[in-house]
N, CA, C and O atoms as a Tinker XYZ file with bonds, in Angstrom:
   388  protein
     1  N      5.067000   -1.291000   -0.368000    73     2
     2  CA     5.016000   -1.833000   -1.680000    64     1     3
     3  C      3.306000   -1.999000   -2.148000    63     2     4     5
     4  O      2.424000   -2.213000   -1.317000    81     3
     5  N      3.086000   -1.873000   -3.445000    73     3     6
     6  CA     1.926000   -1.855000   -3.783000    64     5     7
     7  C      1.437000   -2.840000   -4.869000    63     6     8     9
     8  O      0.271000   -2.914000   -5.256000    81     7
     9  N      2.509000   -3.616000   -5.329000    73     7    10
    10  CA     2.394000   -4.458000   -5.881000    64     9    11
    11  C      2.570000   -4.463000   -7.665000    63    10    12    13
    12  O      2.657000   -5.412000   -8.445000    81    11
    13  N      2.577000   -3.108000   -7.880000    73    11    14
    14  CA     2.837000   -2.574000   -9.489000    64    13    15
    15  C      4.189000   -3.025000  -10.077000    63    14    16    17
    16  O      4.431000   -3.286000  -11.256000    81    15
    17  N      5.311000   -3.077000   -8.647000    73    15    18
    18  CA     6.521000   -2.982000   -9.055000    64    17    19
    19  C      6.692000   -4.014000  -10.097000    63    18    20    21
    20  O      7.129000   -3.566000  -11.157000    81    19
    21  N      6.462000   -5.261000  -10.064000    73    19    22
    22  CA     6.607000   -6.484000  -11.113000    64    21    23
    23  C      5.991000   -5.980000  -12.507000    63    22    24    25
    24  O      6.779000   -5.804000  -13.437000    81    23
    25  N      4.858000   -5.781000  -12.666000    73    23    26
    26  CA     4.347000   -5.299000  -13.881000    64    25    27
    27  C      5.184000   -4.137000  -14.838000    63    26    28    29
    28  O      5.363000   -4.112000  -16.056000    81    27
    29  N      5.659000   -3.093000  -13.653000    73    27    30
    30  CA     6.147000   -1.812000  -14.177000    64    29    31
    31  C      7.636000   -2.477000  -14.707000    63    30    32    33
    32  O      8.248000   -2.180000  -15.733000    81    31
    33  N      7.915000   -3.226000  -13.921000    73    31    34
    34  CA     9.345000   -3.847000  -14.565000    64    33    35
    35  C      9.308000   -4.430000  -15.691000    63    34    36    37
    36  O     10.110000   -4.096000  -16.564000    81    35
    37  N      8.388000   -5.404000  -15.906000    73    35    38
    38  CA     8.264000   -6.068000  -17.382000    64    37    39
    39  C      7.777000   -4.957000  -18.214000    63    38    40    41
    40  O      8.190000   -5.048000  -19.370000    81    39
    41  N      6.991000   -3.885000  -17.975000    73    39    42
    42  CA     6.578000   -3.205000  -19.179000    64    41    43
    43  C      7.931000   -2.188000  -19.692000    63    42    44    45
    44  O      8.035000   -1.706000  -20.819000    81    43
    45  N      8.782000   -2.033000  -18.710000    73    43    46
    46  CA    10.171000   -1.558000  -18.838000    64    45    47
    47  C     11.165000   -2.442000  -19.646000    63    46    48    49
    48  O     11.970000   -2.054000  -20.493000    81    47
    49  N     10.923000   -3.808000  -19.177000    73    47    50
    50  CA    11.549000   -4.663000  -20.250000    64    49    51
    51  C     11.273000   -4.940000  -21.505000    63    50    52    53
    52  O     12.141000   -5.273000  -22.312000    81    51
    53  N     10.028000   -4.827000  -21.785000    73    51    54
    54  CA     9.465000   -4.424000  -23.254000    64    53    55
    55  C     10.006000   -3.440000  -23.822000    63    54    56    57
    56  O     10.429000   -3.423000  -24.979000    81    55
    57  N     10.027000   -2.437000  -22.930000    73    55    58
    58  CA    10.736000   -1.075000  -23.776000    64    57    59
    59  C     12.118000   -1.185000  -24.031000    63    58    60    61
    60  O     12.540000   -0.270000  -24.737000    81    59
    61  N     13.080000   -2.140000  -23.626000    73    59    62
    62  CA    14.252000   -2.392000  -23.863000    64    61    63
    63  C     14.360000   -3.464000  -25.202000    63    62    64    65
    64  O     15.386000   -3.518000  -25.880000    81    63
    65  N     13.271000   -4.225000  -25.454000    73    63    66
    66  CA    13.128000   -4.847000  -26.523000    64    65    67
    67  C     12.570000   -4.148000  -27.740000    63    66    68    69
    68  O     12.995000   -4.451000  -28.854000    81    67
    69  N     11.700000   -3.285000  -27.591000    73    67    70
    70  CA    11.626000   -2.237000  -28.933000    64    69    71
    71  C     13.050000   -1.622000  -29.130000    63    70    72    73
    72  O     13.550000   -1.645000  -30.255000    81    71
    73  N     13.708000   -1.083000  -28.089000    73    71    74
    74  CA    14.997000   -0.238000  -28.229000    64    73    75
    75  C     16.030000   -1.311000  -28.800000    63    74    76    77
    76  O     16.889000   -0.842000  -29.546000    81    75
    77  N     16.064000   -2.489000  -28.592000    73    75    78
    78  CA    16.969000   -3.500000  -29.430000    64    77    79
    79  C     16.717000   -3.542000  -30.813000    63    78    80    81
    80  O     17.551000   -3.477000  -31.717000    81    79
    81  N     15.397000   -3.664000  -30.907000    73    79    82
    82  CA    14.945000   -3.355000  -32.457000    64    81    83
    83  C     15.432000   -2.263000  -33.133000    63    82    84    85
    84  O     16.038000   -2.323000  -34.203000    81    83
    85  N     15.155000   -1.203000  -32.479000    73    83    86
    86  CA    15.726000    0.102000  -33.012000    64    85    87
    87  C     17.005000    0.170000  -32.844000    63    86    88    89
    88  O     17.309000    0.860000  -33.817000    81    87
    89  N     17.959000   -0.051000  -32.311000    73    87    90
    90  CA    19.311000   -0.292000  -32.332000    64    89    91
    91  C     19.819000   -0.997000  -33.294000    63    90    92    93
    92  O     20.769000   -0.572000  -33.950000    81    91
    93  N     19.185000   -2.330000  -33.546000    73    91    94
    94  CA    19.419000   -3.104000  -34.947000    64    93    95
    95  C     19.260000   -2.488000  -35.971000    63    94    96    97
    96  O     20.140000   -2.463000  -36.832000    81    95
    97  N     17.899000   -1.745000  -36.126000    73    95    98
    98  CA    17.375000   -1.477000  -37.471000    64    97    99
    99  C     17.752000    0.274000  -37.854000    63    98   100   101
   100  O     17.575000    0.835000  -38.936000    81    99
   101  N     18.211000    0.754000  -36.813000    73    99   102
   102  CA    18.318000    2.204000  -37.263000    64   101   103
   103  C     18.904000    2.728000  -38.336000    63   102   104   105
   104  O     19.993000    2.286000  -38.702000    81   103
   105  N     18.183000    3.904000  -39.108000    73   103   106
   106  CA    19.123000    4.151000  -40.400000    64   105   107
   107  C     20.169000    4.816000  -39.836000    63   106   108   109
   108  O     21.089000    4.801000  -40.653000    81   107
   109  N     20.547000    5.511000  -38.636000    73   107   110
   110  CA    21.577000    6.422000  -38.539000    64   109   111
   111  C     22.227000    6.004000  -37.425000    63   110   112   113
   112  O     21.753000    5.143000  -36.684000    81   111
   113  N     23.614000    6.712000  -37.180000    73   111   114
   114  CA    24.116000    6.357000  -35.896000    64   113   115
   115  C     23.560000    6.923000  -34.995000    63   114   116   117
   116  O     23.607000    6.249000  -33.966000    81   115
   117  N     22.799000    8.300000  -34.831000    73   115   118
   118  CA    22.082000    8.834000  -33.621000    64   117   119
   119  C     21.145000    8.337000  -33.588000    63   118   120   121
   120  O     20.638000    8.569000  -32.490000    81   119
   121  N     20.204000    7.404000  -34.489000    73   119   122
   122  CA    19.137000    6.592000  -33.799000    64   121   123
   123  C     19.716000    5.276000  -33.018000    63   122   124   125
   124  O     18.955000    4.678000  -32.257000    81   123
   125  N     20.859000    4.891000  -33.177000    73   123   126
   126  CA    21.421000    3.916000  -32.618000    64   125   127
   127  C     21.761000    4.471000  -31.323000    63   126   128   129
   128  O     21.334000    3.848000  -30.351000    81   127
   129  N     22.483000    5.576000  -31.102000    73   127   130
   130  CA    22.979000    5.866000  -29.762000    64   129   131
   131  C     21.739000    6.608000  -28.976000    63   130   132   133
   132  O     21.748000    6.872000  -27.773000    81   131
   133  N     20.853000    6.844000  -29.739000    73   131   134
   134  CA    19.442000    6.727000  -28.681000    64   133   135
   135  C     18.870000    5.948000  -28.225000    63   134   136   137
   136  O     18.325000    6.164000  -27.142000    81   135
   137  N     18.745000    4.604000  -28.919000    73   135   138
   138  CA    18.344000    3.711000  -28.570000    64   137   139
   139  C     19.516000    2.846000  -27.321000    63   138   140   141
   140  O     18.977000    2.198000  -26.424000    81   139
   141  N     20.908000    2.910000  -27.370000    73   139   142
   142  CA    21.601000    3.129000  -26.292000    64   141   143
   143  C     21.361000    3.646000  -25.172000    63   142   144   145
   144  O     21.573000    3.182000  -24.052000    81   143
   145  N     20.775000    4.916000  -25.569000    73   143   146
   146  CA    20.779000    5.921000  -24.080000    64   145   147
   147  C     19.418000    5.586000  -23.323000    63   146   148   149
   148  O     19.171000    5.843000  -22.145000    81   147
   149  N     18.499000    4.889000  -24.346000    73   147   150
   150  CA    17.072000    4.380000  -23.691000    64   149   151
   151  C     17.496000    3.058000  -22.889000    63   150   152   153
   152  O     17.216000    2.974000  -21.693000    81   151
   153  N     18.251000    1.904000  -23.632000    73   151   154
   154  CA    18.946000    0.694000  -22.265000    64   153   155
   155  C     19.311000    1.719000  -21.144000    63   154   156   157
   156  O     18.659000    1.606000  -20.106000    81   155
   157  N     20.114000    2.556000  -21.190000    73   155   158
   158  CA    20.837000    3.205000  -20.156000    64   157   159
   159  C     19.525000    3.164000  -18.935000    63   158   160   161
   160  O     19.305000    2.357000  -18.032000    81   159
   161  N     18.735000    4.519000  -19.407000    73   159   162
   162  CA    17.957000    4.926000  -18.556000    64   161   163
   163  C     16.822000    4.034000  -18.181000    63   162   164   165
   164  O     16.502000    4.018000  -16.992000    81   163
   165  N     16.103000    3.216000  -19.112000    73   163   166
   166  CA    15.405000    2.005000  -18.877000    64   165   167
   167  C     16.153000    0.966000  -17.773000    63   166   168   169
   168  O     15.422000    0.435000  -16.937000    81   167
   169  N     17.140000    0.764000  -17.763000    73   167   170
   170  CA    17.818000   -0.419000  -16.852000    64   169   171
   171  C     17.961000    0.433000  -15.859000    63   170   172   173
   172  O     17.710000   -0.232000  -14.855000    81   171
   173  N     18.308000    1.899000  -15.426000    73   171   174
   174  CA    17.832000    2.482000  -13.997000    64   173   175
   175  C     16.644000    2.433000  -13.457000    63   174   176   177
   176  O     16.440000    2.315000  -12.248000    81   175
   177  N     15.599000    2.540000  -14.521000    73   175   178
   178  CA    14.245000    2.260000  -13.951000    64   177   179
   179  C     13.968000    1.360000  -13.383000    63   178   180   181
   180  O     13.383000    1.332000  -12.300000    81   179
   181  N     14.441000    0.233000  -14.187000    73   179   182
   182  CA    14.345000   -1.244000  -13.462000    64   181   183
   183  C     14.884000   -1.457000  -12.210000    63   182   184   185
   184  O     14.209000   -1.887000  -11.275000    81   183
   185  N     16.212000   -1.147000  -12.120000    73   183   186
   186  CA    17.040000   -1.447000  -11.057000    64   185   187
   187  C     16.175000   -0.758000   -9.668000    63   186   188   189
   188  O     15.878000   -1.317000   -8.612000    81   187
   189  N     15.936000    0.500000  -10.065000    73   187   190
   190  CA    15.311000    1.367000   -9.040000    64   189   191
   191  C     13.896000    0.496000   -8.536000    63   190   192   193
   192  O     13.458000    0.246000   -7.413000    81   191
   193  N     13.547000    0.260000   -9.523000    73   191   194
   194  CA    12.114000   -0.893000   -9.000000    64   193   195
   195  C     12.332000   -2.020000   -8.545000    63   194   196   197
   196  O     11.408000   -2.497000   -7.886000    81   195
   197  N     13.329000   -2.685000   -8.674000    73   195   198
   198  CA    13.587000   -3.869000   -8.091000    64   197   199
   199  C     14.413000   -3.787000   -6.552000    63   198   200   201
   200  O     14.620000   -4.722000   -5.778000    81   199
   201  N     14.854000   -2.144000   -6.381000    73   199   202
   202  CA    15.570000   -2.122000   -5.137000    64   201   203
   203  C     14.590000   -1.623000   -4.317000    63   202   204   205
   204  O     14.886000   -1.543000   -3.125000    81   203
   205  N     13.177000   -1.163000   -4.757000    73   203   206
   206  CA    12.301000   -0.654000   -3.789000    64   205   207
   207  C     11.056000   -1.826000   -3.477000    63   206   208   209
   208  O     10.165000   -1.820000   -2.628000    81   207
   209  N     11.415000   -2.854000   -4.577000    73   207   210
   210  CA    10.349000   -3.959000   -4.286000    64   209   211
   211  C     11.247000   -5.281000   -3.357000    63   210   212   213
   212  O     10.826000   -6.397000   -3.051000    81   211
   213  N     12.381000   -4.756000   -3.119000    73   211   214
   214  CA    13.139000   -6.010000   -2.564000    64   213   215
   215  C     13.035000   -5.211000   -1.045000    63   214   216   217
   216  O     12.942000   -3.992000   -0.899000    81   215
   217  N     13.077000   -6.246000    0.044000    73   215   218
   218  CA    12.925000   -5.639000    1.316000    64   217   219
   219  C     13.925000   -5.587000    1.743000    63   218   220   221
   220  O     13.985000   -4.610000    2.490000    81   219
   221  N     15.254000   -6.368000    1.683000    73   219   222
   222  CA    16.463000   -6.425000    2.370000    64   221   223
   223  C     17.443000   -5.027000    2.203000    63   222   224   225
   224  O     17.731000   -4.504000    1.126000    81   223
   225  N     17.794000   -4.651000    3.306000    73   223   226
   226  CA    18.766000   -3.082000    3.121000    64   225   227
   227  C     19.711000   -3.288000    2.063000    63   226   228   229
   228  O     19.725000   -2.576000    1.059000    81   227
   229  N     20.451000   -4.183000    2.246000    73   227   230
   230  CA    21.774000   -4.428000    1.846000    64   229   231
   231  C     21.486000   -4.419000    0.149000    63   230   232   233
   232  O     22.185000   -3.802000   -0.654000    81   231
   233  N     20.622000   -5.021000   -0.103000    73   231   234
   234  CA    20.654000   -5.391000   -1.691000    64   233   235
   235  C     19.759000   -4.188000   -2.221000    63   234   236   237
   236  O     19.746000   -3.826000   -3.397000    81   235
   237  N     19.075000   -3.664000   -1.281000    73   235   238
   238  CA    18.133000   -2.298000   -1.660000    64   237   239
   239  C     19.459000   -1.162000   -1.918000    63   238   240   241
   240  O     19.288000   -0.440000   -2.899000    81   239
   241  N     20.624000   -0.962000   -1.215000    73   239   242
   242  CA    21.456000   -0.057000   -1.455000    64   241   243
   243  C     22.507000   -0.482000   -2.574000    63   242   244   245
   244  O     23.124000    0.404000   -3.165000    81   243
   245  N     22.730000   -1.887000   -2.886000    73   243   246
   246  CA    23.857000   -2.126000   -4.132000    64   245   247
   247  C     22.818000   -1.723000   -5.603000    63   246   248   249
   248  O     23.316000   -1.177000   -6.587000    81   247
   249  N     21.542000   -2.047000   -5.538000    73   247   250
   250  CA    21.021000   -2.038000   -6.501000    64   249   251
   251  C     20.768000   -0.461000   -6.901000    63   250   252   253
   252  O     20.660000   -0.190000   -8.097000    81   251
   253  N     20.668000    0.614000   -5.883000    73   251   254
   254  CA    20.728000    2.012000   -5.950000    64   253   255
   255  C     22.074000    2.366000   -6.445000    63   254   256   257
   256  O     22.230000    3.333000   -7.191000    81   255
   257  N     22.956000    1.690000   -6.095000    73   255   258
   258  CA    24.216000    2.558000   -6.172000    64   257   259
   259  C     24.444000    1.882000   -7.903000    63   258   260   261
   260  O     24.968000    2.641000   -8.717000    81   259
   261  N     24.139000    0.849000   -8.239000    73   259   262
   262  CA    24.534000    0.226000   -9.584000    64   261   263
   263  C     23.680000    1.126000  -10.642000    63   262   264   265
   264  O     24.225000    1.641000  -11.618000    81   263
   265  N     22.384000    1.259000  -10.378000    73   263   266
   266  CA    21.601000    2.307000  -10.990000    64   265   267
   267  C     22.056000    3.700000  -11.301000    63   266   268   269
   268  O     21.859000    4.284000  -12.366000    81   267
   269  N     22.810000    4.256000  -10.049000    73   267   270
   270  CA    23.438000    5.293000  -10.126000    64   269   271
   271  C     24.510000    5.279000  -11.061000    63   270   272   273
   272  O     24.546000    6.224000  -11.848000    81   271
   273  N     25.444000    4.350000  -11.146000    73   271   274
   274  CA    26.559000    4.278000  -12.119000    64   273   275
   275  C     26.045000    4.261000  -13.648000    63   274   276   277
   276  O     26.438000    4.928000  -14.605000    81   275
   277  N     25.084000    3.325000  -13.566000    73   275   278
   278  CA    24.335000    2.986000  -14.757000    64   277   279
   279  C     23.933000    4.260000  -15.464000    63   278   280   281
   280  O     24.286000    4.358000  -16.639000    81   279
   281  N     23.224000    5.286000  -14.903000    73   279   282
   282  CA    22.681000    6.556000  -15.361000    64   281   283
   283  C     24.090000    7.334000  -15.499000    63   282   284   285
   284  O     24.055000    8.074000  -16.482000    81   283
   285  N     25.337000    7.387000  -14.797000    73   283   286
   286  CA    26.021000    8.156000  -15.086000    64   285   287
   287  C     26.857000    7.956000  -16.317000    63   286   288   289
   288  O     27.358000    8.871000  -16.970000    81   287
   289  N     26.968000    6.566000  -16.594000    73   287   290
   290  CA    27.702000    6.088000  -17.822000    64   289   291
   291  C     26.740000    6.293000  -19.074000    63   290   292   293
   292  O     27.190000    6.395000  -20.215000    81   291
   293  N     25.307000    6.349000  -18.760000    73   291   294
   294  CA    24.527000    6.785000  -19.991000    64   293   295
   295  C     24.873000    8.449000  -20.306000    63   294   296   297
   296  O     25.300000    8.796000  -21.407000    81   295
   297  N     24.671000    9.259000  -19.378000    73   295   298
   298  CA    24.990000   10.531000  -19.797000    64   297   299
   299  C     26.356000   10.945000  -20.032000    63   298   300   301
   300  O     26.632000   12.094000  -20.377000    81   299
   301  N     27.364000    9.884000  -19.823000    73   299   302
   302  CA    28.640000   10.279000  -20.089000    64   301   303
   303  C     28.904000   10.053000  -21.609000    63   302   304   305
   304  O     29.475000   10.808000  -22.396000    81   303
   305  N     28.171000    8.441000  -21.895000    73   303   306
   306  CA    28.184000    8.310000  -23.363000    64   305   307
   307  C     27.617000    9.210000  -24.168000    63   306   308   309
   308  O     28.230000    9.301000  -25.232000    81   307
   309  N     26.510000   10.048000  -24.068000    73   307   310
   310  CA    25.503000   10.716000  -24.707000    64   309   311
   311  C     26.547000   11.884000  -25.092000    63   310   312   313
   312  O     26.763000   12.289000  -26.234000    81   311
   313  N     27.048000   12.263000  -24.100000    73   311   314
   314  CA    27.843000   13.463000  -24.227000    64   313   315
   315  C     29.159000   13.068000  -25.080000    63   314   316   317
   316  O     29.474000   13.919000  -25.912000    81   315
   317  N     29.830000   12.131000  -25.024000    73   315   318
   318  CA    31.079000   11.623000  -25.490000    64   317   319
   319  C     30.385000   11.615000  -27.353000    63   318   320   321
   320  O     30.986000   12.233000  -28.232000    81   319
   321  N     29.201000   10.888000  -27.618000    73   319   322
   322  CA    28.753000   10.557000  -29.058000    64   321   323
   323  C     28.627000   12.185000  -29.324000    63   322   324   325
   324  O     29.320000   12.648000  -30.229000    81   323
   325  N     27.789000   13.047000  -28.587000    73   323   326
   326  CA    27.484000   14.258000  -29.351000    64   325   327
   327  C     28.641000   14.838000  -29.865000    63   326   328   329
   328  O     28.654000   15.115000  -31.064000    81   327
   329  N     29.808000   15.118000  -29.034000    73   327   330
   330  CA    30.959000   15.884000  -29.177000    64   329   331
   331  C     31.677000   15.011000  -30.058000    63   330   332   333
   332  O     32.483000   15.704000  -30.680000    81   331
   333  N     31.765000   13.617000  -30.450000    73   331   334
   334  CA    32.375000   13.329000  -31.725000    64   333   335
   335  C     31.786000   13.506000  -32.785000    63   334   336   337
   336  O     32.393000   13.736000  -33.830000    81   335
   337  N     30.118000   13.409000  -32.676000    73   335   338
   338  CA    29.572000   13.743000  -34.219000    64   337   339
   339  C     29.771000   15.200000  -34.540000    63   338   340   341
   340  O     30.106000   15.429000  -35.702000    81   339
   341  N     29.620000   16.287000  -33.687000    73   339   342
   342  CA    30.001000   17.405000  -33.890000    64   341   343
   343  C     31.182000   17.628000  -34.451000    63   342   344   345
   344  O     31.304000   18.544000  -35.263000    81   343
   345  N     32.179000   16.867000  -34.122000    73   343   346
   346  CA    33.394000   17.452000  -34.466000    64   345   347
   347  C     33.393000   16.812000  -35.958000    63   346   348   349
   348  O     33.947000   17.439000  -36.862000    81   347
   349  N     32.833000   15.688000  -36.190000    73   347   350
   350  CA    32.873000   15.213000  -37.758000    64   349   351
   351  C     32.360000   16.359000  -38.718000    63   350   352   353
   352  O     32.968000   16.704000  -39.731000    81   351
   353  N     30.935000   17.016000  -38.195000    73   351   354
   354  CA    30.441000   18.258000  -38.916000    64   353   355
   355  C     31.197000   19.328000  -38.908000    63   354   356   357
   356  O     31.085000   20.079000  -39.877000    81   355
   357  N     31.932000   19.599000  -38.082000    73   355   358
   358  CA    33.068000   20.888000  -37.996000    64   357   359
   359  C     34.412000   20.218000  -39.381000    63   358   360   361
   360  O     35.056000   20.806000  -40.250000    81   359
   361  N     34.339000   19.036000  -39.032000    73   359   362
   362  CA    35.792000   18.859000  -40.055000    64   361   363
   363  C     35.250000   18.908000  -41.296000    63   362   364   365
   364  O     36.064000   19.238000  -42.159000    81   363
   365  N     33.944000   18.650000  -41.748000    73   363   366
   366  CA    33.435000   18.746000  -43.226000    64   365   367
   367  C     33.510000   19.929000  -43.192000    63   366   368   369
   368  O     34.391000   20.361000  -43.935000    81   367
   369  N     32.708000   21.016000  -42.393000    73   367   370
   370  CA    32.537000   22.646000  -43.111000    64   369   371
   371  C     34.066000   23.002000  -43.080000    63   370   372   373
   372  O     34.260000   24.020000  -43.744000    81   371
   373  N     34.869000   22.647000  -42.694000    73   371   374
   374  CA    36.465000   23.269000  -42.692000    64   373   375
   375  C     36.954000   22.580000  -44.124000    63   374   376   377
   376  O     37.621000   23.315000  -44.852000    81   375
   377  N     36.700000   21.332000  -44.555000    73   375   378
   378  CA    37.587000   21.081000  -45.592000    64   377   379
   379  C     36.819000   21.795000  -47.062000    63   378   380   381
   380  O     37.412000   22.169000  -48.074000    81   379
   381  N     35.021000   21.843000  -46.741000    73   379   382
   382  CA    34.494000   22.506000  -47.847000    64   381   383
   383  C     34.836000   23.883000  -47.969000    63   382   384   385
   384  O     34.673000   24.385000  -49.081000    81   383
   385  N     35.323000   24.667000  -46.954000    73   383   386
   386  CA    35.405000   25.970000  -47.262000    64   385   387
   387  C     36.831000   26.296000  -47.795000    63   386   388
   388  O     37.115000   27.445000  -48.135000    81   387
């Protein structure tokens, strides 16, 4: 451990605050979705930093498992949003034809 884990985790938490502001003020749904994906990815980073900084093995593996599940949920959410958004655009094009 280098001692940089704490400041890095704090920096990532500040990024989460910026993402929260963007999610609240985002002019489009895509902006809000990207902010939500940033939540997921930053959460993974924070959990992995905490797992690395923690010395005990059971806590280490539990935090890594939670980080992997969070990463999987973020990826599935992004795909579901993209599929739903593209479906709406295709419906608009079919109606206009």
